[in-house]
N, C-alpha and C positions, 0 to 999 in steps of 0.2 A: 852364089858366093857367101851370102849371109849365113846359110846353114853351116858351112864349113867352119865358121868362126865360133860356134857355140861352145865346143869343148875347151878350146884354149881360153875363152872368156871365163868359163866356169872355173877352170883350174887356176887362172891368175887371180880371180877373186878369192878362191878358197885359200891359196897360199898367202895372199895379202891379209886375209882375215886372221889366219893363224899367226902370221908375223906380228900383226897388230896386238893380238892377245899376249904374245911374248913380251912386247914392248910395254904393254900396260903393267905387267908384273915388274919388269926391269925399272920402269920409270916411277914406280910407286903409285900408279893409278892416274897418270897424266891424262886429263880429259881429251886432249887432242888425239890420243891413240884410242880412247874409248869411241870417239866419233868415227875414226877410221875403221874400227871394227864393225860398228853399226852400219856403215856405208857399204862394206864389202861382203859381209857374210849372208845377208838376206837371200841373194840370188842362188848361190850354191846350196845353202841350207834348205831353201824351198824346193829346189829341183832334185836334190839328192837324198834328203831326209824326209821332209813332210810328205812328198808324193808317195814315197814307199811305205813309211810307217803308218800313214792314215789312208793309204790306198785311194788317193785323190784322183778322180776321173775327169773332173771339170773344175773350173775356177771362175771367179768374176773376171770380167774383161780386162780391167786395169790393175788388178791386184792392189787395192788401196792400202791394206795393212802392211804389205811388204814395202810399198812405196813410202809409207809413213815412217817406217823404221829407217829406211835409207835417207830420207829427208832429215830426220832427227840427227843422224850421224853427221851429215854434211853441215847442218846448222851448228852442231856442237864444235866441229873443227873450226868453222868460220868465227864463232863467238870466242873460242879460246884464243885465236890469233888476234882478234880485235881487242880483247881485254888485256893482252900483254903490251900493246902500244909500243912495240919495238920491231925493227926490221927483221924479216925472216932470216933465220940461220939455215945453213945447209941441211941440218938434221930435221928442221921443221918442214922443209920442202917435201920430205918423204911421206909423212901422213897426209899432207895436202894432195900429193899425187895419188896416194892410195884411195882417198875419199873421192877424188875426181874419177878414178877408174871405176869405183863402185857405182857412182852416180850415172856415168855414161853407159856402163854395162847394163844396169837394170832398166834404164829407160830405152835403150836399144832393144832389149829383150821384150819389154812390154809393148812398145809402140811400133816395132818393125819386125823382129824375128818371129813373133807369134802369129803373124798373118801370112796367109797364102796369096792374097790379092787375086783370088780366083774369080772366074765368071761362072754363072749358073750353067750347068750342063743341060742342053736341049734334050738329051736322051733320058734324063731323070725327071720327067714331067708327069704329074699325076694323071692317071688314065692311059698312059702310053705303055706299050710293050717294049721291054728292053731289047736292044739289038742283040743278035746271037753272039755269044761269047763262049770260049772253051777254057776250062781250067783243068788242073790235075789234082787228084787226090794224093794222100801221103804215100800210097802204094804205087804212085806214078801212072795210074790209069787215068784216062781222059774222061771228062764229064762236060756236057753242054749245059748252058744256062737254060735252054728250052726244056731240059729234063726236070727242072724245078716245077714246071706246070703241074697242076693237080693238087698242090698243097701250098699253104701260105708259107712264105719264105722271108727270113730276115737275113740280109746281107750286110756284113760289117767289113768294110775295107779298112785295114789298119796298116800302119807304116812298117813296124818290125818289133822284134823283142827288145830292141834298145830304147824304145819310146815308153817311158813310164806311164804316160797318160793312156796310151793304147793298151798296155797290159792291164791297167786298172779298169779300163772300159770293158775289156773282154771278161775279166773276173766278175765285174758287176752284172753283165748280161747273164753269165752263168748262174748267178744267184736266183734268177727268175726262171731257171730251167723248168721247174714243175709247172708254173703258170703258162709258159710257152708251150709245153707239151699238152696241157689241158686244152689249149686253143689250136692244137694240131699244127704247130709252127716248126719248120725246119730252119736251123740256124747255120749260116755259112760265114766263117771267119776267113777273109781272103787277103793275101799279101803276095809279094814277089820275093820274100826274104830268103827263099831256098828251102829245100826239103829237110836238110839237117837241122836248121834253126826251127822250122815248123814242127818237126818231130820232137825236138826238145820241148817246145811249147805245149804240144799235145800231152806229153808225159807229165809236165808240170800242172796243167789245168785239169787233167783227168776228166775229159768231157763226156757227158752222157751221149747215148746213141743218136739223138736228134740234133746233135751239134757235129759240125765237120769243119776241118781246116783245109782250105784249098789253096793251091799255088796258081798265081797269075804270072806265068813265065813270060819274061820280056815285057811285062805290063801291057800285054795285048788287050786284055779286057778293060783295063783302066784307060787305055788310049781310046778305045771305042766309046767309052763314057765321057772322056775328056777330064779325067780326075788324076792323071799322072802327075808326079812331082819330079821332074827331071833334075838330076844332080842334087836331090833333096836329102840324102843321108849325110849326117855329120861326118867330118873327117875323124879318123881314129877309130873307126868301127870295122875292124878286119873281119872278113867272113860274111859281110853283107854287101849287096849290090849298091852302087852309088846312086841309082835312081830308086824312087819309092812312090808312094801314092798319097794323095791328100785324103785325110780321114773323112770317110763318107759312110752313111747308113742308108740303106734302101729297104723298103718293105714292099713285097709283092703279094698280090692275092692269088687265088687258085688258078686264075687264067694267065698268070704271069704279068699282070698289069701293075704299074706303080701306084700304090695308095699312100705312100709316104716317102719322102726323101729328105735327108739332112746333109747339106753340103756346107759345113761350117767353114768360115773364112778365118777362124782363129783356132789353132790346133788344141788350145786348152779348153775350148767350149764344145763339149760333147753333149748330145741329147740324153736325157735320163731314160733308162729302160721302161719306166712307167709310161712314157710316150708311146713306145712300141706296143705295150699291152693295151693301151687305150685304143690305138688304131686297130689292133687285132680284134678287140671286143666289138668295135663298131662294124668290123667287116663280117661279123657273124650273119648268117642268113636269118631273115625274119622268123622262119620256123624254128631255128635253133634258139633264138631269143625267147620265143613263145614257150618252148619246152622248158627252158631254164626258169622262166617265170612260174610255170605250172608246178615244176619240181619244188621251187622255193615255197610256194603256197602250200603244197602237199606236206 
């Protein structure tokens, strides 16, 4: 249910912020409306502007800077009301309500919405072989997870194109394409968002040959791993399934065994790709490392 509320919450904050900006102009810079603006704009501005302009893949857990702006707005509204020492008029109730909306929305987002409240998957345990799963390629041919054996594999389960953090995460992984190729790593971006959406994503990302986008139809693979997010897509996302997956990263060695797993409980907290590279470097055979050392000496 909480996922369905995010778009209406963002839209109401955005409209309230724009309205507050208009009232700042109309009122000649009344601080109560400045406070209302500061209380409501941080959430939509952060989600719709900062994440896209700066390609943010991960954040701090509590977003202290965003919270500080929000607190400053609420405090300015409260101080303005206190300093007038007069009963609230009907007009003054509006910025108070707007500031309250901004305060509740942001703290709901930070302390509740951002969390999956997931338990650790028993299947994604270091040293274990993943259960057999079947996915589909973009040409709709079937592929088994056991076919990944024989090469190191990076599996990134992402929610859908509508998730800015997911999209930025995939772009960030792609930046390390050369290093991943040097370490003989195959990369699998996996979701259940549908072939049309994934084909659009493939065209947008223009992935190299060692990257592949796979479909997890009906979340069958995600359910085997215990990382499905039932009814987890926001309302107002036509063309996408209502169920999705919890953001998860899995690294497999050549034998198909798990050497690294990230099951973030906060969808804004994604592992840095350097973590994957570090794991892959560590997974090199001793002979490979010795050869690398000899080459560097030579």
